[in-house]
Biopython code that builds the backbone (N, CA, C, O; Angstrom):
import numpy as np
from Bio.PDB.StructureBuilder import StructureBuilder

atoms = [
    (1, "UNK", "N", (15.726, 1.562, 11.674)),
    (1, "UNK", "CA", (16.543, 2.071, 12.756)),
    (1, "UNK", "C", (15.912, 3.351, 13.299)),
    (1, "UNK", "O", (15.458, 4.201, 12.533)),
    (2, "UNK", "N", (15.887, 3.479, 14.600)),
    (2, "UNK", "CA", (15.283, 4.626, 15.251)),
    (2, "UNK", "C", (16.268, 5.790, 15.318)),
    (2, "UNK", "O", (17.414, 5.634, 15.739)),
    (3, "UNK", "N", (15.798, 6.940, 14.900)),
    (3, "UNK", "CA", (16.640, 8.123, 14.961)),
    (3, "UNK", "C", (16.666, 8.684, 16.361)),
    (3, "UNK", "O", (15.773, 8.412, 17.164)),
    (4, "UNK", "N", (17.682, 9.464, 16.656)),
    (4, "UNK", "CA", (17.800, 10.100, 17.964)),
    (4, "UNK", "C", (16.639, 11.068, 18.165)),
    (4, "UNK", "O", (16.381, 11.918, 17.313)),
    (5, "UNK", "N", (15.939, 10.940, 19.295)),
    (5, "UNK", "CA", (14.834, 11.838, 19.598)),
    (5, "UNK", "C", (13.521, 11.426, 18.973)),
    (5, "UNK", "O", (12.517, 12.115, 19.152)),
    (6, "UNK", "N", (13.495, 10.324, 18.245)),
    (6, "UNK", "CA", (12.268, 9.881, 17.605)),
    (6, "UNK", "C", (11.520, 8.935, 18.528)),
    (6, "UNK", "O", (12.131, 8.221, 19.323)),
    (7, "UNK", "N", (10.205, 8.929, 18.424)),
    (7, "UNK", "CA", (9.392, 8.100, 19.306)),
    (7, "UNK", "C", (9.586, 6.627, 19.005)),
    (7, "UNK", "O", (10.166, 6.252, 17.986)),
    (8, "UNK", "N", (9.080, 5.783, 19.933)),
    (8, "UNK", "CA", (9.148, 4.342, 19.741)),
    (8, "UNK", "C", (8.335, 3.952, 18.511)),
    (8, "UNK", "O", (8.737, 3.055, 17.770)),
    (9, "UNK", "N", (7.227, 4.592, 18.285)),
    (9, "UNK", "CA", (6.422, 4.341, 17.098)),
    (9, "UNK", "C", (6.741, 5.447, 16.105)),
    (9, "UNK", "O", (6.172, 6.536, 16.177)),
    (10, "UNK", "N", (7.632, 5.176, 15.198)),
    (10, "UNK", "CA", (8.124, 6.180, 14.266)),
    (10, "UNK", "C", (7.049, 6.822, 13.422)),
    (10, "UNK", "O", (7.164, 7.996, 13.072)),
    (11, "UNK", "N", (6.001, 6.081, 13.083)),
    (11, "UNK", "CA", (4.956, 6.645, 12.238)),
    (11, "UNK", "C", (4.200, 7.759, 12.953)),
    (11, "UNK", "O", (3.831, 8.756, 12.331)),
    (12, "UNK", "N", (3.969, 7.601, 14.235)),
    (12, "UNK", "CA", (3.276, 8.641, 14.999)),
    (12, "UNK", "C", (4.172, 9.862, 15.127)),
    (12, "UNK", "O", (3.741, 10.990, 14.885)),
    (13, "UNK", "N", (5.412, 9.630, 15.506)),
    (13, "UNK", "CA", (6.357, 10.733, 15.620)),
    (13, "UNK", "C", (6.540, 11.451, 14.303)),
    (13, "UNK", "O", (6.617, 12.679, 14.266)),
    (14, "UNK", "N", (6.611, 10.698, 13.223)),
    (14, "UNK", "CA", (6.772, 11.307, 11.899)),
    (14, "UNK", "C", (5.543, 12.121, 11.526)),
    (14, "UNK", "O", (5.663, 13.204, 10.952)),
    (15, "UNK", "N", (4.365, 11.608, 11.848)),
    (15, "UNK", "CA", (3.132, 12.319, 11.545)),
    (15, "UNK", "C", (3.043, 13.629, 12.322)),
    (15, "UNK", "O", (2.697, 14.671, 11.766)),
    (16, "UNK", "N", (3.358, 13.562, 13.608)),
    (16, "UNK", "CA", (3.336, 14.775, 14.433)),
    (16, "UNK", "C", (4.329, 15.806, 13.912)),
    (16, "UNK", "O", (4.003, 16.984, 13.772)),
    (17, "UNK", "N", (5.542, 15.347, 13.628)),
    (17, "UNK", "CA", (6.579, 16.264, 13.157)),
    (17, "UNK", "C", (6.232, 16.854, 11.796)),
    (17, "UNK", "O", (6.512, 18.024, 11.534)),
    (18, "UNK", "N", (5.626, 16.052, 10.937)),
    (18, "UNK", "CA", (5.225, 16.551, 9.621)),
    (18, "UNK", "C", (4.147, 17.626, 9.755)),
    (18, "UNK", "O", (4.196, 18.652, 9.076)),
    (19, "UNK", "N", (3.178, 17.385, 10.634)),
    (19, "UNK", "CA", (2.128, 18.379, 10.873)),
    (19, "UNK", "C", (2.741, 19.657, 11.427)),
    (19, "UNK", "O", (2.446, 20.755, 10.954)),
    (20, "UNK", "N", (3.584, 19.509, 12.418)),
    (20, "UNK", "CA", (4.236, 20.648, 13.072)),
    (20, "UNK", "C", (5.061, 21.460, 12.065)),
    (20, "UNK", "O", (4.964, 22.687, 12.021)),
    (21, "UNK", "N", (5.865, 20.772, 11.265)),
    (21, "UNK", "CA", (6.700, 21.473, 10.275)),
    (21, "UNK", "C", (5.861, 22.174, 9.219)),
    (21, "UNK", "O", (6.186, 23.282, 8.793)),
    (22, "UNK", "N", (4.777, 21.523, 8.798)),
    (22, "UNK", "CA", (3.899, 22.144, 7.797)),
    (22, "UNK", "C", (3.281, 23.425, 8.346)),
    (22, "UNK", "O", (3.150, 24.408, 7.618)),
    (23, "UNK", "N", (2.903, 23.423, 9.613)),
    (23, "UNK", "CA", (2.330, 24.623, 10.222)),
    (23, "UNK", "C", (3.382, 25.723, 10.369)),
    (23, "UNK", "O", (3.087, 26.899, 10.153)),
    (24, "UNK", "N", (4.601, 25.346, 10.733)),
    (24, "UNK", "CA", (5.688, 26.330, 10.812)),
    (24, "UNK", "C", (5.965, 26.932, 9.441)),
    (24, "UNK", "O", (6.207, 28.133, 9.323)),
    (25, "UNK", "N", (5.931, 26.107, 8.416)),
    (25, "UNK", "CA", (6.194, 26.575, 7.053)),
    (25, "UNK", "C", (5.113, 27.535, 6.578)),
    (25, "UNK", "O", (5.359, 28.347, 5.685)),
    (26, "UNK", "N", (3.931, 27.456, 7.156)),
    (26, "UNK", "CA", (2.837, 28.344, 6.779)),
    (26, "UNK", "C", (2.797, 29.621, 7.625)),
    (26, "UNK", "O", (1.865, 30.418, 7.528)),
    (27, "UNK", "N", (3.825, 29.792, 8.451)),
    (27, "UNK", "CA", (3.960, 31.055, 9.165)),
    (27, "UNK", "C", (3.536, 31.063, 10.617)),
    (27, "UNK", "O", (3.589, 32.115, 11.254)),
    (28, "UNK", "N", (3.117, 29.937, 11.170)),
    (28, "UNK", "CA", (2.756, 29.923, 12.579)),
    (28, "UNK", "C", (4.012, 29.932, 13.429)),
    (28, "UNK", "O", (5.065, 29.443, 13.020)),
    (29, "UNK", "N", (3.882, 30.493, 14.609)),
    (29, "UNK", "CA", (5.007, 30.464, 15.545)),
    (29, "UNK", "C", (5.044, 29.105, 16.226)),
    (29, "UNK", "O", (4.086, 28.336, 16.147)),
    (30, "UNK", "N", (6.157, 28.813, 16.898)),
    (30, "UNK", "CA", (6.347, 27.473, 17.454)),
    (30, "UNK", "C", (5.239, 27.062, 18.414)),
    (30, "UNK", "O", (4.744, 25.938, 18.334)),
    (31, "UNK", "N", (4.840, 27.950, 19.318)),
    (31, "UNK", "CA", (3.776, 27.627, 20.276)),
    (31, "UNK", "C", (2.445, 27.410, 19.587)),
    (31, "UNK", "O", (1.702, 26.492, 19.933)),
    (32, "UNK", "N", (2.140, 28.261, 18.603)),
    (32, "UNK", "CA", (0.890, 28.111, 17.854)),
    (32, "UNK", "C", (0.880, 26.795, 17.080)),
    (32, "UNK", "O", (-0.122, 26.080, 17.060)),
    (33, "UNK", "N", (2.000, 26.492, 16.450)),
    (33, "UNK", "CA", (2.095, 25.255, 15.672)),
    (33, "UNK", "C", (1.952, 24.035, 16.575)),
    (33, "UNK", "O", (1.287, 23.067, 16.207)),
    (34, "UNK", "N", (2.569, 24.074, 17.749)),
    (34, "UNK", "CA", (2.469, 22.949, 18.677)),
    (34, "UNK", "C", (1.036, 22.783, 19.169)),
    (34, "UNK", "O", (0.531, 21.662, 19.207)),
    (35, "UNK", "N", (0.378, 23.863, 19.542)),
    (35, "UNK", "CA", (-1.002, 23.767, 20.025)),
    (35, "UNK", "C", (-1.949, 23.290, 18.934)),
    (35, "UNK", "O", (-2.848, 22.491, 19.197)),
    (36, "UNK", "N", (-1.753, 23.774, 17.711)),
    (36, "UNK", "CA", (-2.614, 23.325, 16.618)),
    (36, "UNK", "C", (-2.333, 21.863, 16.271)),
    (36, "UNK", "O", (-3.253, 21.116, 15.937)),
    (37, "UNK", "N", (-1.088, 21.462, 16.348)),
    (37, "UNK", "CA", (-0.737, 20.052, 16.136)),
    (37, "UNK", "C", (-1.441, 19.189, 17.181)),
    (37, "UNK", "O", (-2.003, 18.146, 16.849)),
    (38, "UNK", "N", (-1.410, 19.617, 18.429)),
    (38, "UNK", "CA", (-2.094, 18.879, 19.497)),
    (38, "UNK", "C", (-3.584, 18.781, 19.202)),
    (38, "UNK", "O", (-4.178, 17.711, 19.330)),
    (39, "UNK", "N", (-4.180, 19.889, 18.813)),
    (39, "UNK", "CA", (-5.616, 19.914, 18.510)),
    (39, "UNK", "C", (-5.941, 18.974, 17.350)),
    (39, "UNK", "O", (-6.905, 18.211, 17.417)),
    (40, "UNK", "N", (-5.146, 19.029, 16.298)),
    (40, "UNK", "CA", (-5.392, 18.192, 15.125)),
    (40, "UNK", "C", (-5.227, 16.705, 15.419)),
    (40, "UNK", "O", (-5.779, 15.862, 14.712)),
    (41, "UNK", "N", (-4.468, 16.387, 16.460)),
    (41, "UNK", "CA", (-4.275, 14.989, 16.841)),
    (41, "UNK", "C", (-5.147, 14.602, 18.028)),
    (41, "UNK", "O", (-4.884, 13.601, 18.693)),
    (42, "UNK", "N", (-6.187, 15.396, 18.296)),
    (42, "UNK", "CA", (-7.205, 15.013, 19.264)),
    (42, "UNK", "C", (-6.976, 15.428, 20.703)),
    (42, "UNK", "O", (-7.630, 14.902, 21.603)),
    (43, "UNK", "N", (-6.072, 16.352, 20.940)),
    (43, "UNK", "CA", (-5.822, 16.806, 22.313)),
    (43, "UNK", "C", (-6.439, 18.186, 22.517)),
    (43, "UNK", "O", (-6.567, 18.973, 21.580)),
    (44, "UNK", "N", (-6.815, 18.457, 23.762)),
    (44, "UNK", "CA", (-7.346, 19.779, 24.089)),
    (44, "UNK", "C", (-6.244, 20.808, 23.908)),
    (44, "UNK", "O", (-5.084, 20.547, 24.229)),
    (45, "UNK", "N", (-6.600, 21.968, 23.397)),
    (45, "UNK", "CA", (-5.559, 22.968, 23.174)),
    (45, "UNK", "C", (-5.870, 24.298, 23.847)),
    (45, "UNK", "O", (-4.973, 25.122, 24.026)),
    (46, "UNK", "N", (-7.105, 24.514, 24.216)),
    (46, "UNK", "CA", (-7.458, 25.786, 24.851)),
    (46, "UNK", "C", (-6.874, 25.842, 26.263)),
    (46, "UNK", "O", (-7.159, 24.980, 27.094)),
    (47, "UNK", "N", (-6.072, 26.843, 26.521)),
    (47, "UNK", "CA", (-5.465, 27.019, 27.827)),
    (47, "UNK", "C", (-4.211, 26.199, 28.049)),
    (47, "UNK", "O", (-3.639, 26.241, 29.138)),
    (48, "UNK", "N", (-3.764, 25.453, 27.047)),
    (48, "UNK", "CA", (-2.554, 24.647, 27.156)),
    (48, "UNK", "C", (-1.452, 25.258, 26.303)),
    (48, "UNK", "O", (-1.713, 25.950, 25.319)),
    (49, "UNK", "N", (-0.229, 24.990, 26.699)),
    (49, "UNK", "CA", (0.940, 25.383, 25.917)),
    (49, "UNK", "C", (1.749, 24.117, 25.688)),
    (49, "UNK", "O", (2.653, 23.792, 26.457)),
    (50, "UNK", "N", (1.406, 23.405, 24.614)),
    (50, "UNK", "CA", (2.010, 22.127, 24.315)),
    (50, "UNK", "C", (3.395, 22.281, 23.698)),
    (50, "UNK", "O", (3.715, 23.287, 23.065)),
    (51, "UNK", "N", (4.202, 21.246, 23.907)),
    (51, "UNK", "CA", (5.449, 21.099, 23.166)),
    (51, "UNK", "C", (5.324, 19.796, 22.385)),
    (51, "UNK", "O", (4.523, 18.930, 22.737)),
    (52, "UNK", "N", (6.103, 19.662, 21.346)),
    (52, "UNK", "CA", (6.018, 18.464, 20.520)),
    (52, "UNK", "C", (6.321, 17.180, 21.305)),
    (52, "UNK", "O", (5.610, 16.193, 21.120)),
    (53, "UNK", "N", (7.339, 17.146, 22.168)),
    (53, "UNK", "CA", (7.566, 15.924, 22.953)),
    (53, "UNK", "C", (6.399, 15.579, 23.887)),
    (53, "UNK", "O", (6.116, 14.402, 24.108)),
    (54, "UNK", "N", (5.723, 16.589, 24.433)),
    (54, "UNK", "CA", (4.563, 16.327, 25.292)),
    (54, "UNK", "C", (3.419, 15.713, 24.488)),
    (54, "UNK", "O", (2.778, 14.761, 24.933)),
    (55, "UNK", "N", (3.173, 16.259, 23.318)),
    (55, "UNK", "CA", (2.105, 15.735, 22.456)),
    (55, "UNK", "C", (2.401, 14.289, 22.099)),
    (55, "UNK", "O", (1.534, 13.419, 22.189)),
    (56, "UNK", "N", (3.628, 14.051, 21.698)),
    (56, "UNK", "CA", (4.044, 12.716, 21.305)),
    (56, "UNK", "C", (3.893, 11.724, 22.464)),
    (56, "UNK", "O", (3.446, 10.595, 22.258)),
    (57, "UNK", "N", (4.259, 12.137, 23.666)),
    (57, "UNK", "CA", (4.157, 11.257, 24.831)),
    (57, "UNK", "C", (2.700, 10.923, 25.152)),
    (57, "UNK", "O", (2.383, 9.773, 25.454)),
    (58, "UNK", "N", (1.815, 11.913, 25.090)),
    (58, "UNK", "CA", (0.405, 11.677, 25.402)),
    (58, "UNK", "C", (-0.223, 10.756, 24.364)),
    (58, "UNK", "O", (-0.943, 9.820, 24.713)),
    (59, "UNK", "N", (0.046, 11.017, 23.102)),
    (59, "UNK", "CA", (-0.541, 10.190, 22.053)),
    (59, "UNK", "C", (0.010, 8.769, 22.120)),
    (59, "UNK", "O", (-0.735, 7.806, 21.943)),
    (60, "UNK", "N", (1.296, 8.635, 22.372)),
    (60, "UNK", "CA", (1.890, 7.304, 22.507)),
    (60, "UNK", "C", (1.247, 6.557, 23.674)),
    (60, "UNK", "O", (0.967, 5.363, 23.563)),
    (61, "UNK", "N", (1.016, 7.238, 24.773)),
    (61, "UNK", "CA", (0.392, 6.599, 25.944)),
    (61, "UNK", "C", (-1.046, 6.206, 25.640)),
    (61, "UNK", "O", (-1.498, 5.150, 26.081)),
    (62, "UNK", "N", (-1.779, 7.036, 24.893)),
    (62, "UNK", "CA", (-3.146, 6.690, 24.523)),
    (62, "UNK", "C", (-3.184, 5.426, 23.676)),
    (62, "UNK", "O", (-4.026, 4.553, 23.886)),
    (63, "UNK", "N", (-2.273, 5.332, 22.725)),
    (63, "UNK", "CA", (-2.222, 4.152, 21.865)),
    (63, "UNK", "C", (-1.839, 2.921, 22.676)),
    (63, "UNK", "O", (-2.401, 1.843, 22.482)),
    (64, "UNK", "N", (-0.891, 3.082, 23.574)),
    (64, "UNK", "CA", (-0.463, 1.980, 24.431)),
    (64, "UNK", "C", (-1.622, 1.503, 25.307)),
    (64, "UNK", "O", (-1.828, 0.300, 25.470)),
    (65, "UNK", "N", (-2.367, 2.437, 25.863)),
    (65, "UNK", "CA", (-3.512, 2.098, 26.713)),
    (65, "UNK", "C", (-4.586, 1.372, 25.901)),
    (65, "UNK", "O", (-5.143, 0.378, 26.366)),
    (66, "UNK", "N", (-4.879, 1.855, 24.702)),
    (66, "UNK", "CA", (-5.874, 1.204, 23.845)),
    (66, "UNK", "C", (-5.437, -0.220, 23.502)),
    (66, "UNK", "O", (-6.263, -1.132, 23.463)),
    (67, "UNK", "N", (-4.149, -0.410, 23.254)),
    (67, "UNK", "CA", (-3.636, -1.745, 22.950)),
    (67, "UNK", "C", (-3.775, -2.670, 24.160)),
    (67, "UNK", "O", (-4.109, -3.846, 24.011)),
    (68, "UNK", "N", (-3.520, -2.141, 25.348)),
    (68, "UNK", "CA", (-3.667, -2.937, 26.561)),
    (68, "UNK", "C", (-5.125, -3.331, 26.783)),
    (68, "UNK", "O", (-5.410, -4.469, 27.157)),
    (69, "UNK", "N", (-6.049, -2.394, 26.554)),
    (69, "UNK", "CA", (-7.472, -2.701, 26.694)),
    (69, "UNK", "C", (-7.892, -3.771, 25.697)),
    (69, "UNK", "O", (-8.629, -4.697, 26.036)),
    (70, "UNK", "N", (-7.420, -3.635, 24.472)),
    (70, "UNK", "CA", (-7.762, -4.612, 23.430)),
    (70, "UNK", "C", (-7.203, -5.996, 23.781)),
    (70, "UNK", "O", (-7.887, -7.004, 23.607)),
    (71, "UNK", "N", (-5.981, -6.044, 24.268)),
    (71, "UNK", "CA", (-5.373, -7.322, 24.642)),
    (71, "UNK", "C", (-6.160, -7.976, 25.772)),
    (71, "UNK", "O", (-6.358, -9.191, 25.766)),
    (72, "UNK", "N", (-6.610, -7.184, 26.740)),
    (72, "UNK", "CA", (-7.413, -7.705, 27.847)),
    (72, "UNK", "C", (-8.745, -8.228, 27.333)),
    (72, "UNK", "O", (-9.210, -9.286, 27.760)),
    (73, "UNK", "N", (-9.362, -7.486, 26.413)),
    (73, "UNK", "CA", (-10.643, -7.896, 25.839)),
    (73, "UNK", "C", (-10.502, -9.202, 25.056)),
    (73, "UNK", "O", (-11.327, -10.105, 25.202)),
    (74, "UNK", "N", (-9.479, -9.302, 24.242)),
    (74, "UNK", "CA", (-9.265, -10.510, 23.442)),
    (74, "UNK", "C", (-8.956, -11.697, 24.347)),
    (74, "UNK", "O", (-9.434, -12.805, 24.100)),
    (75, "UNK", "N", (-8.164, -11.478, 25.389)),
    (75, "UNK", "CA", (-7.810, -12.567, 26.298)),
    (75, "UNK", "C", (-9.029, -13.083, 27.055)),
    (75, "UNK", "O", (-9.073, -14.254, 27.430)),
    (76, "UNK", "N", (-10.011, -12.227, 27.280)),
    (76, "UNK", "CA", (-11.200, -12.624, 28.025)),
    (76, "UNK", "C", (-12.274, -13.282, 27.187)),
    (76, "UNK", "O", (-13.249, -13.795, 27.736)),
    (77, "UNK", "N", (-12.122, -13.283, 25.863)),
    (77, "UNK", "CA", (-13.132, -13.890, 25.005)),
    (77, "UNK", "C", (-12.965, -15.403, 24.979)),
    (77, "UNK", "O", (-11.845, -15.914, 24.981)),
    (78, "UNK", "N", (-14.096, -16.118, 24.953)),
    (78, "UNK", "CA", (-13.993, -17.580, 24.872)),
    (78, "UNK", "C", (-13.449, -18.003, 23.508)),
    (78, "UNK", "O", (-13.685, -17.336, 22.500)),
    (79, "UNK", "N", (-12.735, -19.095, 23.491)),
    (79, "UNK", "CA", (-12.157, -19.598, 22.242)),
    (79, "UNK", "C", (-13.201, -20.438, 21.517)),
    (79, "UNK", "O", (-13.967, -21.166, 22.149)),
    (80, "UNK", "N", (-13.230, -20.337, 20.209)),
    (80, "UNK", "CA", (-14.166, -21.091, 19.393)),
    (80, "UNK", "C", (-13.421, -22.198, 18.654)),
    (80, "UNK", "O", (-12.600, -21.919, 17.780)),
    (81, "UNK", "N", (-13.701, -23.439, 18.996)),
    (81, "UNK", "CA", (-13.079, -24.586, 18.325)),
    (81, "UNK", "C", (-11.565, -24.463, 18.261)),
    (81, "UNK", "O", (-10.957, -24.797, 17.244)),
    (82, "UNK", "N", (-10.954, -23.988, 19.334)),
    (82, "UNK", "CA", (-9.507, -23.859, 19.359)),
    (82, "UNK", "C", (-8.985, -22.589, 18.710)),
    (82, "UNK", "O", (-7.784, -22.322, 18.757)),
    (83, "UNK", "N", (-9.857, -21.808, 18.112)),
    (83, "UNK", "CA", (-9.436, -20.554, 17.480)),
    (83, "UNK", "C", (-9.780, -19.395, 18.399)),
    (83, "UNK", "O", (-10.770, -19.450, 19.128)),
    (84, "UNK", "N", (-8.981, -18.363, 18.367)),
    (84, "UNK", "CA", (-9.223, -17.243, 19.257)),
    (84, "UNK", "C", (-10.121, -16.183, 18.626)),
    (84, "UNK", "O", (-10.689, -15.357, 19.340)),
    (85, "UNK", "N", (-10.258, -16.193, 17.312)),
    (85, "UNK", "CA", (-11.082, -15.184, 16.648)),
    (85, "UNK", "C", (-12.145, -15.873, 15.817)),
    (85, "UNK", "O", (-11.937, -16.972, 15.302)),
    (86, "UNK", "N", (-13.277, -15.220, 15.694)),
    (86, "UNK", "CA", (-14.325, -15.796, 14.862)),
    (86, "UNK", "C", (-14.020, -15.492, 13.397)),
    (86, "UNK", "O", (-13.301, -14.545, 13.080)),
    (87, "UNK", "N", (-14.569, -16.294, 12.535)),
    (87, "UNK", "CA", (-14.413, -16.078, 11.102)),
    (87, "UNK", "C", (-15.783, -15.804, 10.522)),
    (87, "UNK", "O", (-16.788, -15.910, 11.225)),
    (88, "UNK", "N", (-15.835, -15.459, 9.269)),
    (88, "UNK", "CA", (-17.118, -15.221, 8.616)),
    (88, "UNK", "C", (-17.973, -16.482, 8.658)),
    (88, "UNK", "O", (-19.199, -16.400, 8.728)),
    (89, "UNK", "N", (-17.335, -17.640, 8.615)),
    (89, "UNK", "CA", (-18.081, -18.890, 8.655)),
    (89, "UNK", "C", (-18.707, -19.119, 10.022)),
    (89, "UNK", "O", (-19.783, -19.712, 10.113)),
    (90, "UNK", "N", (-18.058, -18.663, 11.084)),
    (90, "UNK", "CA", (-18.625, -18.789, 12.425)),
    (90, "UNK", "C", (-19.853, -17.899, 12.575)),
    (90, "UNK", "O", (-20.825, -18.282, 13.226)),
    (91, "UNK", "N", (-19.812, -16.735, 11.984)),
    (91, "UNK", "CA", (-20.902, -15.777, 12.138)),
    (91, "UNK", "C", (-22.055, -16.039, 11.186)),
    (91, "UNK", "O", (-23.174, -15.580, 11.418)),
    (92, "UNK", "N", (-21.790, -16.768, 10.125)),
    (92, "UNK", "CA", (-22.798, -16.973, 9.092)),
    (92, "UNK", "C", (-23.907, -17.900, 9.571)),
    (92, "UNK", "O", (-25.047, -17.762, 9.127)),
    (93, "UNK", "N", (-23.618, -18.813, 10.438)),
    (93, "UNK", "CA", (-24.642, -19.707, 10.976)),
    (93, "UNK", "C", (-24.995, -20.807, 9.997)),
    (93, "UNK", "O", (-24.126, -21.336, 9.304)),
    (94, "UNK", "N", (-26.279, -21.153, 9.939)),
    (94, "UNK", "CA", (-26.707, -22.287, 9.124)),
    (94, "UNK", "C", (-26.972, -21.919, 7.679)),
    (94, "UNK", "O", (-27.175, -22.807, 6.851)),
    (95, "UNK", "N", (-26.975, -20.665, 7.357)),
    (95, "UNK", "CA", (-27.318, -20.235, 5.999)),
    (95, "UNK", "C", (-26.065, -20.146, 5.143)),
    (95, "UNK", "O", (-25.577, -19.045, 4.890)),
    (96, "UNK", "N", (-25.549, -21.240, 4.705)),
    (96, "UNK", "CA", (-24.329, -21.251, 3.902)),
    (96, "UNK", "C", (-24.645, -20.898, 2.459)),
    (96, "UNK", "O", (-25.589, -21.431, 1.877)),
    (97, "UNK", "N", (-23.859, -20.003, 1.882)),
    (97, "UNK", "CA", (-23.960, -19.712, 0.465)),
    (97, "UNK", "C", (-24.991, -18.667, 0.087)),
    (97, "UNK", "O", (-25.134, -18.380, -1.102)),
    (98, "UNK", "N", (-25.710, -18.088, 1.017)),
    (98, "UNK", "CA", (-26.709, -17.076, 0.677)),
    (98, "UNK", "C", (-26.590, -15.908, 1.641)),
    (98, "UNK", "O", (-26.208, -16.074, 2.799)),
    (99, "UNK", "N", (-26.920, -14.742, 1.150)),
    (99, "UNK", "CA", (-26.973, -13.574, 2.026)),
    (99, "UNK", "C", (-28.422, -13.147, 2.147)),
    (99, "UNK", "O", (-29.193, -13.278, 1.197)),
    (100, "UNK", "N", (-28.790, -12.646, 3.289)),
    (100, "UNK", "CA", (-30.180, -12.261, 3.496)),
    (100, "UNK", "C", (-30.552, -11.008, 2.720)),
    (100, "UNK", "O", (-31.739, -10.748, 2.526)),
    (101, "UNK", "N", (-29.589, -10.230, 2.275)),
    (101, "UNK", "CA", (-29.892, -9.020, 1.524)),
    (101, "UNK", "C", (-30.202, -9.371, 0.064)),
    (101, "UNK", "O", (-31.194, -8.900, -0.491)),
    (102, "UNK", "N", (-29.370, -10.182, -0.543)),
    (102, "UNK", "CA", (-29.564, -10.536, -1.943)),
    (102, "UNK", "C", (-30.611, -11.640, -2.076)),
    (102, "UNK", "O", (-31.499, -11.561, -2.926)),
    (103, "UNK", "N", (-30.505, -12.652, -1.250)),
    (103, "UNK", "CA", (-31.426, -13.781, -1.285)),
    (103, "UNK", "C", (-32.267, -13.780, -0.020)),
    (103, "UNK", "O", (-31.844, -14.346, 0.988)),
    (104, "UNK", "N", (-33.448, -13.161, -0.037)),
    (104, "UNK", "CA", (-34.263, -13.121, 1.168)),
    (104, "UNK", "C", (-34.630, -14.536, 1.615)),
    (104, "UNK", "O", (-34.759, -15.435, 0.784)),
    (105, "UNK", "N", (-34.796, -14.734, 2.920)),
    (105, "UNK", "CA", (-35.133, -16.069, 3.398)),
    (105, "UNK", "C", (-36.472, -16.537, 2.841)),
    (105, "UNK", "O", (-37.428, -15.765, 2.766)),
    (106, "UNK", "N", (-36.531, -17.774, 2.461)),
    (106, "UNK", "CA", (-37.787, -18.314, 1.941)),
    (106, "UNK", "C", (-38.657, -18.746, 3.104)),
    (106, "UNK", "O", (-38.158, -19.280, 4.095)),
    (107, "UNK", "N", (-39.972, -18.513, 2.986)),
    (107, "UNK", "CA", (-40.899, -18.858, 4.088)),
    (107, "UNK", "C", (-41.037, -20.313, 4.337)),
    (107, "UNK", "O", (-41.781, -20.719, 5.230)),
]
sb = StructureBuilder()
sb.init_structure("model")
sb.init_model(0)
sb.init_chain("A")
sb.init_seg("    ")
for serial, (resi, resn, name, xyz) in enumerate(atoms, 1):
    if name == "N":
        sb.init_residue(resn, " ", resi, " ")
    sb.init_atom(name, np.array(xyz, "f"), 0.0, 1.0, " ", f" {name:<3s}", serial, name[0])
structure = sb.get_structure()
């Protein structure tokens, strides 16, 4: 169940809040803790004054965008024998049962 004020992806919101609270507990002020939280989660912090909801929104949007790109990429790949993803057997080729590192190819 989603708590009031929590992000759609609870794990991200929980991670951000945990980082933020840990920084506050170590004596940082709210603005410092928010900016450092943003920095630690991959956002620019120099010259910005982040708030926790802003950080959460940007990170959520980044994840959403990455998922959309991945879905587009997967949808554009050709299907192999009715399957949408390749398996180790598809990539292995004709050399069944041997690896080129352990068993070098025989001449």
